[in-house]
MIMITI-309188 format. One record per residue: x, y negated, z negated of N, C-alpha, C in turn; residue in three letters. Coordinates in steps of 0.02 Angstrom, whole numbers, plus 50000, padded with zeros to 5 digits. Each point is the difference from the previous one (the first is absolute). Example, Ala and Ser with C-alpha at 12.3 -4.5 7.8 and 13.67 -1.06 7.14 Angstrom:
2
506605028449610499554994150000500454994050000ALA;499824994750036500424994149997499614994549963SER;
***
This chain:
550
500415006050000499594994050000500434993750000MET;500585000349964500434994149999500294998650069ARG;500205005350037500264998950067499464997350047ARG;499405002849994499454997750041499844992749986THR;500014998249936499864993049982500514995350031TYR;500635001849998500514995450027499964999650076HIS;499825005550034499904999650072499424995250016VAL;499455000849963499424995650011500164992849983ALA;500364998849946500164993249979500454996550051ARG;500535003550022500464997050047499664998450066ALA;499585004650024499664998950064499484994449994ASP;499654999849943499494994949990500324993049997PHE;500554999449963500334993549995500274997750068LEU;500255004750039500244998350067499434997150042GLN;499415002749993499434997950042499724993349977ARG;499924999049935499684993949977500454993950008VAL;500655001250013500464994450011500064998150074ARG;499635003350043500064998650071499534994350020SER;500224996250051499584994550024499395002650038ARG;500055006150027499435002750036499405000849954ARG;500125001949937499455000849953499664993349986LEU;500374994649999499704993449989499514998450056LEU;500185001750061499554998850056499375004249992VAL;500095006449981499425004449990499544997349946VAL;500284997849944499604997449945499634993650021LEU;500324996050042499664993950024499415001850043ALA;500085005050044499455002250042499445002949958VAL;500185004049949499495003049956499634994649962VAL;500364995049976499664994549965499524996350046ALA;500194999250062499544996850049499385004350011TYR;500095006649999499415004550005499544999049941LEU;500294999049941499584998649941499604993650008GLY;500294995150033499634993850014499435001350050TYR;500145003950053499485001550049499425003949971LEU;500155004349951499475003849967499524995349963VAL;500284995149966499594995549960499614995050040ASN;500264997850058499644995050040499545003350051VAL;499985006650003499535003550043500245001450070GLY;500654998650015500255001750066500085007650008GLN;500195003449946499985007349997499365001949962ILE;499555003550033499345001049974499865007549990GLU;499605001349949499745006749987499254999650010LEU;499735003350051499294999150016499725006550027ALA;499345000449997499635005750029499674997450064TYR;500165002950056499774997650064499385003750022GLN;499454996250010499375002850023499874997650071LEU;499875004650044499894998350071499265000850016SER;499734995350038499325000150023499994997850073ASP;500075004850044500064998350071500674996850013GLY;499994994050027500624996450014500244995749942ASP;499594999349949500184995849943500365004149946SER;500464996749965500395003449948499984995649938LEU;499805003049944499964996449936500515002849952THR;500404995649971500495001949950499724998449930ASN;499885005249962499764999249932500605000149954VAL;500204994249975500594999549958499824997149933HIS;500445001049952499864997949932500264993049985GLY;499694996949950500244993649975500685001249966VAL;500454995250006500685001049977500074999349924ASP;499655004449964500115000649928500655003849988THR;500244999749938500635003349983499985007550014ALA;499465003649980499995007350015500025001550075PRO;499644996150040500005001450072500674998150032LEU;500284994349981500654998250027500535005249979VAL;499935002749940500465005349979499955006150045GLY;499385001850020499935005850046500294998450068LEU;499894993950025500294998050064500775000149997LYS;500264997549944500735000149992500265007149994ALA;499615004449968500205007049996500025003450067GLY;499504998550042500015002750069500584997150039MET;500154993649990500584997050033500655003549979THR;500055001349935500605003549974500075006950032ALA;499455003650006500035006650030500214999750073SER;499724995250037500184999350070500744998150008MET;500244995649957500704998150003500455006049986VAL;499835003949949500405005849983499975005350055MET;499415001050030499935005250051500374998350063LEU;499954993950024500284998350065500694996749996PHE;500124995949949500654996649995500465003049948ALA;499715003649951500415002749946500525005050025GLY;499825004150049500465004950027500624996750028PHE;499914994850040500564996650032500414996049949TYR;499664997749947500364996449948500425004649956LEU;499735006049987500355004749955500515004250037MET;499915001150064500455004350036500704996950003LYS;500515004249995500694997750004500385001049936GLY;499695002949949500345001049936500605004750007ALA;499925005450037500545004850010500504997450051VAL;499754997150055500454997550052500444994349973ALA;499754996149953500404994549973500615002649963ARG;499925005449963500575003049966500525002550049ASP;499765003050055500475002550050500364994250035SER;499644994650014500304994350036500544996749958HIS;499904999549935500484996549957500495004849966HIS;499975006550017500465004849971499855002149929GLY;499414998149975499825001949931499895007649995VAL;499795003050056499885007249998500635003949984ASP;500584997350017500635003349982500124999949925GLN;499764994649968500074999749927499535004849965LEU;499375000150023499525004649969500205007350012THR;500365001350056500225006850013500525002449949ALA;500344995349968500505001949950499695001349932SER;499354999149994499655001449937499635006650005THR;499695002049946499645006449998499254999150011THR;499794994250023499284998950009499755004450057ILE;499425003049991499715004550051499604995950051SER;499835003350054499604996750052499334997849972ASP;499695004349961499334998349973500054993949954ARG;500495000049955500074994349954500164993750038ALA;500415000550052500174994250041499384997250034TYR;499595004450030499404997750034499484997349951LEU;499965003049941499534997349950500204992949981VAL;500654998849993500234993249986499824995150055GLY;500105002150063499824995750056499244998950003LYS;499625005349983499274999450000499764995149946TRP;500305000449940499824995249947500174992950021LEU;500554999250037500164993450026499484997650049SER;499765004650043499474998250047499364997949963ASN;499835003849949499394998349961500094993349966VAL;500604998849972500134993549969499954994350049GLY;500265001050060499944994850051499274998750018LEU;499625005550007499284999150012499654996249945GLY;500205001449937499704996549943500164992550002ALA;500604998350021500194992950005499554996550052VAL;499915003250056499574997150053499294999249975VAL;499745005149965499314999749975499924994749947LEU;500494999349956499964994849948500034993150031LEU;500394999250053500014993550035499324998450029ALA;499675005050030499334999150026499514998449944LEU;500075003449943499564998749943500084993049973GLY;500634997749995500124993249975499704994850048PHE;500105001050064499724995350049499245000149999ALA;499715006049989499275000549998499714996249941THR;500325000649941499774996649940500054992450009VAL;500584997750025500104992850008499504997150050VAL;499915003550055499544997450051499285000349978ASN;499825004949958499315000349976499844994149954HIS;500494997849963499894994149957499794994050042VAL;500284999550061499874994250043499395001150044VAL;499955006050030499495001150052499445004849979HIS;500075003349943499525005249982499344997449974GLY;499535004749990499344998449974499955003249930VAL;499784996049952499925002649932500675000249963GLY;499995002949939500615000149959500535004550031PRO;500634998249988500575003950024500165005349947THR;499955006350020500135005649955500615003850026LYS;500604999049969500615003150026499965007650006PRO;499685003449951499965007350004499585002250059LEU;499444996650012499565001850056500334998550067ALA;500474995350001500344998250062500615004450014LEU;500385001649949500625003850009499895007649994VAL;499505001949958499895007249989499885004050064GLY;499554997850045499905003850062500635000350044PRO;500424994949997500615000150041500455005749978ILE;500095000849934500435005349976499665006850006LEU;499345000349987499655006550003499975002850071ALA;499904995750049499955002350070500685000250034LEU;500444995349985500624999450037500585004149974GLY;500075000649933500585003349972500035007550016LEU;499455003849993500045007150020500185000950074PRO;499754995650042500165000450071500744998350012LEU;500264995349960500724998450006500435006149982ALA;499785003949951500375006149982499995005050057ALA;499435000850032499955004850056500414997650060LEU;499934993750018500364997450058500765000149987VAL;500204998649938500715000349983500295006950009GLY;499625005249984500235006850010500035001850074ALA;499504997850038500005001350072500604996650033VAL;500174993949978500574996550028500655003949989ALA;500075003049942500605004149986500015006350042LEU;499415003050012499975005950042500214998450071LEU;499764994450026500184998150068500754998550005PHE;500294997249947500724998850001500405006449997GLU;499735005049966500375006249992500005004250063SER;499484999550040499955003750063500334995850055VAL;500555002650027500404996050047499614997250058GLY;499575003950030499644997750060499474994849984ARG;499804999549937499494995149981500314993749970LEU;500654999949993500334994249970500204995150055ASP;499504997150031500124995350054499354997750030GLY;500024998050063499414997350033499445005150004THR;500185006350014499485005250005499625000549934LEU;500364999949944499675000349935499594993949986GLY;500254994050018499634993949987499354999750040ASN;500045001950063499395000250041499535005449976VAL;500295005949985499585005549977499644998449935GLY;500344996649953499664998349938499434995150011TYR;500094995250046499464995250013499375003750021PHE;500065004850045499415003650022499755004649944PHE;500455002749960499785004149943499604995949951LEU;500224993849986499624995749955499324998150029ALA;499994999050066499364998450033499525005849995THR;500255006150011499575005949995499765001149928PHE;500394997849951499805000949930499364996249984ALA;499884994550037499394996249989499385003550028LEU;500115004850045499445003450031499655004849953ALA;500315001549943499715004949955499344997849969GLY;499884993449998499384997649968499415000050049ILE;500125001850063499454999950048499455004749981ALA;500165005449963499505004849979499514997249949ALA;500174994249970499564997049950499474995550030ALA;500034998750065499504995750032499295002849990GLU;499544995549982499305001949992499835003249935GLY;500465000449952499875003149935500034994849945GLN;499595001149949500024995949941500605001949957LEU;500234995549955500585001649959499915006449959PRO;499405001249976499885006049960500015006450041SER;499964999450066499985005950044500685001850029GLU;500514996249984500665001250031500305006449973LEU;500205004750043500335006149978500694998549970PRO;500235004549957500654999049968500574999950050ALA;499965004050053500535000350051500054993350037ALA;499424996950013500004993550035500304994749955VAL;499825000149936500294995149954500765000949994ARG;500235006150001500725001349993500384997350060ALA;499694999750059500344997650061500034992450005ALA;499724996549951499974992750002500664997149973ASP;500514999550042500664997849977500014992549986VAL;499614996050034500024992849992499544997549944VAL;499415002949994499534997949948499344997550026GLY;499855001350064499354997950028499425002749960HIS;500025006449984499435003249966499954997749928LEU;500564998549968499984997349932499654993250000ALA;500174995750047499684993550005499265000850016VAL;499845004750044499305001450018499605002049940TYR;500285004549959499635002349940499914994549949ALA;500494995549993499964994849950499514994450019LEU;499964998450064499594994450022499325002150028THR;499855006550001499395002350033499364997149970ALA;499954999949934499394997649968499864992750016ASP;500524995849995499914992950016499864999150074ALA;500315004150041499904999450072499285001750020LEU;499735005449973499335002350020499464995249978PHE;500134996249946499514995049980499944994450051GLN;500564998150031499984994650050499855002650070ALA;500205006250015499915002750067499845007549994ALA;499355001849991499825007149994500205004150061PRO;500054996950058500175003650061500745002050003ASP;500394997849951500725001550001500175006849970ALA;499495003849981500135006649971500365004450051ALA;500565002849979500385004450045500514996450043GLY;500044993349995500484996150039500634999049958VAL;500575002050026500634999449964500284993050008LEU;500384997749951500274993150004500524999450056PRO;499994994250033500514998250048500464995049968SER;500614999850024500514995949967500424996650053PHE;500114993449992500414996350047499704993350016GLY;500164997450059499714993750024499385001650040THR;499424998949971499375002150029499604994050024LEU;499655000850055499594994650028499285002550007THR;499534995450000499295001650007499584996149951GLY;499345001250002499554996749952500165002549929ASP;499844995949951500195001649931499405000549955GLU;500055004849953499525000949946500415001849939LEU;499824997149942500425000949941499655004049946THR;500415003249959499775003249939500494998149945PHE;499795000849937500424998249943500185006249960ARG;500655001049993500265005749962500394997249941TYR;499765001449938500324997549939500375005449962ASP;500135005750033500385005349968499565005149965GLY;500295005949991499675005549965500535005049978ARG;499815004649958500485005149978500185004650059ALA;500635001450006500235004350055499835007349985TRP;499725003650048499875007149990500655003849989PRO;499965005549963500605003949983500335002850062LEU;499615001850051500295003250059500484995550037TRP;499924993449994500474995450033500695000649969ILE;500035000149933500655000849967500325006750017TYR;499595005250000500265006750016500265000250071VAL;499624997150046500205000250071500644996150012GLN;500084994249969500624996150009500595003549968ARG;499905002749940500555003549966500205006350038ALA;499525003250034500155006250036500454998850060ALA;500094993850022500474998650055500725001649980LEU;500125000649934500685001849978500175007250018ALA;499505004250009500135007150016500325000750068VAL;499704997350054500365000450064500654996150001PRO;500044994749959500634996249998500565004349973ALA;499885003749946500525004449972500165005750048VAL;499495002750032500125005450048500434997750058ALA;499854994150027500404997350054500724998649977VAL;500084997549939500664998549973500425006449993LEU;499705005349977500365006349994500185002850069LEU;499544999150048500145002350068500584996150031ALA;500064993649982500544995950029500695002349979ALA;500055003549943500655002449977500275005750043ALA;499575003350038500235005750040500424997750060ILE;499774995350042500414998150057500514994649984PRO;500024997349939500454994649983500735002250008LEU;500394996150036500715001450009500404994349968GLU;500405001949949500444995149967500705002849997ARG;500514995749994500685002649989500015004149937PRO;500365005650001500005004649944500674999949963ARG;499965000549935500605000849961500105007449985SER;500575001749972500135007049985499545002749946ARG;499764995449956499555002249947499325001750027THR;499844998150062499355001250029500015005950049GLU;500535003750001500065005350049499465005349994SER;499745000849939499475005149991499354997850030SER;499904993350006499374997650027500054998050073GLU;500604999150026500074997550068499795005250050SER;499794997650056499845004550055499315002949999GLY;499544997449959499325002849999499684999350069ARG;500034993950027499694998950066500395003750054TRP;500655000549992500405003650050499825007350001SER;499865002949942499805007049999499325001150031ARG;499574994849993499345000650032500064999650076VAL;500394995150024500074999150072500415005650031THR;500425003349961500395005550027499575005950020ALA;499405000549970499555005550017499634998750066LEU;500034993950025499654998250061500455001250060LEU;499715001850058500425000950060500314993550022PRO;500625000250019500374994050022500014999750075ALA;499454997650030499964999750073500484994750026PHE;500345001750054500444995350033500634998449962GLY;500185004349951500604998849961500435006250000ARG;500624999250017500445005750004500225002249932GLY;500355005849998500265002749938500654996349982ASP;499964995849949500574995849984500585004049973GLU;499845005849970500545003949970500445003350053SER;499745001250060500385003450052500204995450056THR;499824993649994500154995450054500744998650004ALA;500264999750060500704998750011500124992549994GLU;500504998049960500134992849996500284997550066PRO;499744994450022500234997250063500654996249990SER;500435000250051500644996649996499894992550006ASP;500244996349953499934992850002500464997150053ALA;499764995150038500434997050051500574996149969PRO;500554999850034500584996349975499884992550007SER;500374996349962499944992850001500204997250068VAL;500505003250032500244997450064499485000750055ASP;499545004949991499505001150053499414995149995SER;499984996249946499454995349990500204993150025LEU;499524996650032500144993350024499364996050001SER;500074993549998499434995450002500044995950064LEU;499424998750028499994995950060500204992849984THR;500444997450039500234993249989499444995050014ARG;499924995349955499484994950008500344993650026VAL;499874998450063500294994050030499534994049995ASP;499335001550000499514994649999499455001849951ASN;499984996649943499515001649948499304997750019ARG;499944995850050499354997550021499715003950059ASN;500325005650018499775003850058499295002749987ALA;499554998850045499325002449993499544995249965GLY;500274995749955499614994949967499445002949956GLY;499464996149994499455001849956499645006350024PHE;499965001050065499655005950025500345006449977ARG;500664999950000500365006049977499895001149926ARG;499984994749961499885000649929499305002749986LEU;499504997450036499315002349991499935007350020ALA;500355002150053499985007050021500295004549947THR;500554997949969500305003949947499535000649940ALA;499674994549982499535000249944499405004550016GLU;499785000050063499455004450019500195007349994LEU;500615001650020500235006949992500035002149927ARG;500254995549958500025001549928499305000949972LEU;499524996450027499325000149973499645006650016ALA;500105002650060499585005750022500355006749997VAL;500665000149994500335006550001500005003149931ARG;500065006649998500045003649937499355001149964GLY;499434998850033499355001149968499815007350003ARG;499515001949960499755006850001499635001350065ARG;499975006350021499685001750063499274997950001TRP;499675000549942499294998449999499874992650012TRP;500504995849984499914992950013500004998750076TRP;500475003150035500024999250073499375002950032TYR;499765005749972499395003050027499404995349991ALA;499974996649942499464995349989500034994150047GLY;500604997550013500084994550048499765002150069VAL;500195006050021499795002550066499245000650004LEU;499695002449946499275000750000499664993250003ALA;500274995049965499704993450001500084996550067LEU;500515001850038500104997150066499565003550052VAL;499945006649994499645004050050499254999649990VAL;499755000049938499295000249987499624994250032ALA;500224993849995499634994650034499995000850076PRO;500545002750028500005001150073499485005150019VAL;499925005249958499475004950013499314996949994GLY;499914995549952499364996649994499874995450059LEU;500544997050026499924995650057499745003950061LEU;500225006250006499775004150056499255001549995ALA;499725000049939499295001449989499604993749985ASN;500324994250008499664993849981499394998750043ALA;500005002350063499434998850044499385003749979GLY;500075005849967499435004149980499744998249931SER;500354995849963499784998349932500184992749986SER;499504996049985500114992849987500274998849930SER;499975005149957500234999149931500725001749990GLY;500385001650052500705001949994500414994449968VAL;499954993650023500404994749968499844999249926PRO;499365000949981499824999349929500325005549959ASP;500025006150026500335005549964500744998649992VAL;500314997450052500714998449996500134994649949ALA;499574994949998500094994649951499935002549928ARG;499505004149989499865002149931500465005449974GLY;500305004050044500415005649978500724999650023LEU;500114999450064500685000450027500424993749983LEU;499694994250002500374993949985500275000149928VAL;499595001549948500295000449933500545005349994PRO;499915005850033500515005349996500654997750032LEU;499954996650057500604997950036500404994949960ALA;499684996449954500354994949962500115002049928PHE;499935006349984500235002649936500555005250010VAL;500015003250058500505005250013500714997250000TRP;500144994150029500694997549999500224997249932PRO;499605000649948500214997649934500675003149980VAL;500115006250021500635003449983500604996550031PHE;499904996650055500544996250032500034993049971VAL;499434996749994499984993149976500264999349929TRP;499915005149958500204999449930500754999249992SER;500405001850052500724999249997500234993050020ASP;499564996250031500204993450024500164995349942LEU;500574996950003500214995549947500315003349940GLY;499975006849997500275003649942500535005150019THR;500115001150064500465005350020500714998749974ARG;500224993850003500674998349976500065001249925ALA;499474998649963500025001149927500015007549985VAL;499595003850035499975007249987500665003550014LYS;500334997950053500635003250020500624996249977HIS;499894994849958500544996249969500484997150052ARG;499714997250052500394996750052499864992550004THR;499714997349946499824992950000500614995650010THR;500555001649966500604995950007500275000150072ASP;499955005750033500225000550069499574995750046LEU;499345000249988499554996150042500104992649990VAL;500074997949936500074992949986500674997250024LEU;500515004350004500654997850023500085000450075SER;499485002450035500045000550073499914993150031SER;500094999750066499964993650035499294997250003SER;499515004550003499314997750011499525003549952TYR;500014998549935499555003449953499274998350011PRO;499864993850021499304998150013499755003550063VAL;500415000450051499795003550060499865007449985ARG;500405002849956499885007149982499325000949969GLN;499794995349957499345000349970499454999350052LEU;500094995350045499504999150053499985006150047LEU;500575003250009500015006150041499605005649966ALA;500045000449933499595004849963499264998750013GLU;499814993649995499304998250010499785001750071TRP;500414998650050499835001650069499925007550009VAL;500435004049967499935007350003499335002349972ALA;499794996849945499355001749971499434998350046GLY;500054994350034499484998050048499985004950059VAL;500585002050024500035004750056499685006749981VAL;500135002349939499695006249977499244999349999VAL;499744994349975499284998949998499705000050070ALA;500344996650046499764999950069500015006950031VAL;500535003849987500045006650028499465004749975GLY;499874999949934499485004449972499314998150025VAL;499884993550009499344997750022499954999250076SER;500505002450038499984999150072499405003450033SER;499815005849974499415003450026499374995949989GLY;499954996749942499424995849986500004993850045LEU;500594997450015500044994350045499725001950069VAL;500195006050024499745002350064499255001149998ALA;499745002649944499285001249994499604993550001LEU;500214995249958499624993849996500074995850064PHE;500595000250031500094996450063499585003250055ALA;499975006650001499615003550051499264999349992GLY;499754998949938499294999249988499794992749993THR;500464995550012499834992849997499924997249931GLY;500275003349948499954997649931500594995349986GLN;499964994050028500574995449994500094997749928VAL;499454998849964500054997649931500335005249955THR;499915006350016500315005249959500764999850007ALA;500254997750057500724999550009500304994849953LEU;499614994949983500234995049953500125003249931LEU;499555004449980500095003549936500635004350000GLY;500135003550055500615004050005500634995749995LEU;499984994250034500574995549997500114997449929ALA;499454998549966500064997649931500315005249955SER;499785006350007500285005449959500735001350016GLY;500184999750065500695001350020500474994749973ALA;499764993949989500424994749973499984999849923LEU;499405001049972499934999149928500345005549959PHE;499915006350018500275005449960500764999649994ALA;500384999450055500734999349992500214993649964PRO;499614994750009500174993749966499925000749925SER;499455003149978499905001149928500545004649973LEU;500185005250039500515004749977500684996649990ALA;500204995950049500644996649995500014995149942VAL;499474996149992499984995049946499985003349932ALA;499575005049992499955003549936500655003749984ALA;500305003150049500625003649989500574995349981GLY;500054994350032500544995349985499934997049930MET;499394998349980499914996649936499955004849941TRP;499755006150011499955004849944500585004950000SER;500385000550056500565004650007499795007349992ARG;499385001450014499745006849998499395000450046SER;499785006050014499455000950047499325000449967SER;499975000749934499365001249967499524994150007TRP;500264993849999499564994250004499644999950067LEU;500365001350054499675000250066499505005650003PHE;500195005949977499565005850007499344999049963GLU;500034997649938499384999449962499584994250027VAL;500314994350018499614994350024499715001350069SER;500395003150044499755001350067499455005249999TYR;500095005349960499495005249997499354997449972LEU;500044995549950499394997149973499644995850052MET;500374995850036499694996050053499715004450055LEU;500385005150019499775004650053499375003749979TRP;499985002149936499425003949975499374995649996TYR;500084994049973499424995649992499774997150066VAL;500484998150043499834996650062499855004650058GLY;500505002250038499875004050060499625006649987PRO;500155003449944499695006549989499294999449976LEU;499854995349956499334999449971499634993850022ASN;500264996450049499624994550029499964993849959GLY;500494998849956500014993749962500224994350045GLY;499534996250025500154995050052500534994949981GLU;500024997349938500514994949986500725002450008PRO;500135006649993500685002650006500065005250056VAL;499534999850047500035004750056500474997250053ASP;500655000849988500504997050045500045003650067PHE;499695006050006500015003750063499394998750043LEU;499524996249974499414998450040499565005950015GLY;499945004749953499585005950011499264998449995THR;499834994349970499304997949995499884993850043THR;499404999450026499844994150042500024993649959ALA;499805000449935500004994049958500704997149990GLY;500505004449992500684997549991500264996750063SER;499825002650058500214996950063499664993350010LEU;499354999649983499644993650008500284994749952ASP;500215002349941500274995249951500744998350013ALA;500315003250048500704998650016500495002649949GLY;499825005449965500455002849949500675002250030VAL;500025003450058500655001850029500444994050013PRO;499724994350020500414994050011500324997749935PHE;499625000549945500284998149935500605004349982VAL;499945006550013500555004549982500604999350047PHE;499884997850061500564998450044500404994249972VAL;499654994849977500344994449967500355002149936GLY;499675004449962500315002549939500625004050015LEU;500015003550056500595003950020500604995550009SER;499894994350033500554995350011500274997449933ALA;499554998649953500214997649934500405005449963ALA;499795006350006500355005449966500705001050028LEU;500074999850066500665000650030500444994249978VAL;499724994049996500384994349976500235000949929GLY;499575002949957500195001349930500575005049997ALA;499995005150043500545005050001500654996850022ALA;499984995650050500604996650023500294995549946VAL;499574996549964500234995849945500365004149948VAL;499725005849984500335004549951500685002350024ARG;500055001950064500645002350027500524994349998ARG;499794993950017500474994449999500244998649929LYS;499565000849951500204999149930500505005349979ARG;499925006150025500485005349985500684998650030GLU;500004997350060500644998550033500384994749961VAL;499654995049974500334994849961500275002749934LYS;
***
């Protein structure tokens, strides 16, 4: 326990002293403000034909506490993973893993310490949200300010989820193939699918909810539904069986007043039960974890190696019988003489960056690119027999074409940091040109993946759809370069871009539909806005690079 405590303490102190955490806390505090002023709303949406009515509560302390609790859960579910991930990689990057290898701490104790640090970090974020919620309710709230009613739901709903997400982050770090862009993208979709578990509760009263459905409520929708149901039904009897919606909601408004009530026992049990999968995931993470080993750990080393040794090694020769190859002599090696360092100019530099961007990917990535290029051409061949072909392409193929290259875009602006070649790049003749060449390579990849869609929309006369493709081809690499340069990592781009992509192009959120998949976003000129934003992002990346050179 003493070793685990010191691992947790050292990692926690390292995190709370970082400037990145200050930015996160500032964003969380702003979310607390939005909750109190009603920009982030918790409402029950009733539809009657084309009209939509949002039944929301008056901003009393108990209701604002529930809204803040839902905000805390959403932050932990979608942003907590990216905030907590990196605990193991940070030790490897700074060489701390070599020090821990000289001790007798086991993998499980080491991971438990990292997990406690993750939970502590989550608690700091939740307390910041709670403090902001209390302060803002004093100014903007309705009725007396009750700190327990405001902060209690934040900890009750958010802290158990922070423990689960913290364990999942360690598991993804321990599995080599998930410790990167694939894991970051995969977790985003995993978190999205986790929200689908409450769909089975639609049309049921709180007293009718099965235990299995309640257990699947990771965020707390059903807990809020059960607590506010009585007050809701008094104002809107037709809302029976309607689950709460959360976010920025528009439509006609109807209010109800919720002044708090005793929480049912099952809510406490359900939130506490999230610790069970958290512990299970944490124990599972110790199996694939690879750390430097000391001689005192020889009895425990090789657990994962013994597991993988039982699996067939396809495409790998027998290393024990392989003949060592003769190393070439020094005299036989030579370098091409460089007479003109400007040969080829910017085009040559952009070509080199494009090769770095696309080579070395997994076979399935190339197969996906081929499918995204060929599928629209096949639809174009059948466009004459079906007038809905362009709509299908907009709703399905366009979002897919602009999420598949995320694996390439996430390296933009961060490749030099990952491979520790920053000093070489900054000492070169054209460091700014090199950054712009990276951006051009990202744009070329976007154009190449969407080339089939360009042919489809041009062939069917969908000229406005081409504007959306151009916006996406410029915006995604621009955001990647800017986020990578300023954060020096890929996680900021991945989480921000995936959120925009999910809300906008995939689900038709017109204000952020930068691909123009909806007619409303095209009419409002949203793609034009994102084209302008792309230029600003590239400018921000260039400013950062020039500051590094100085």
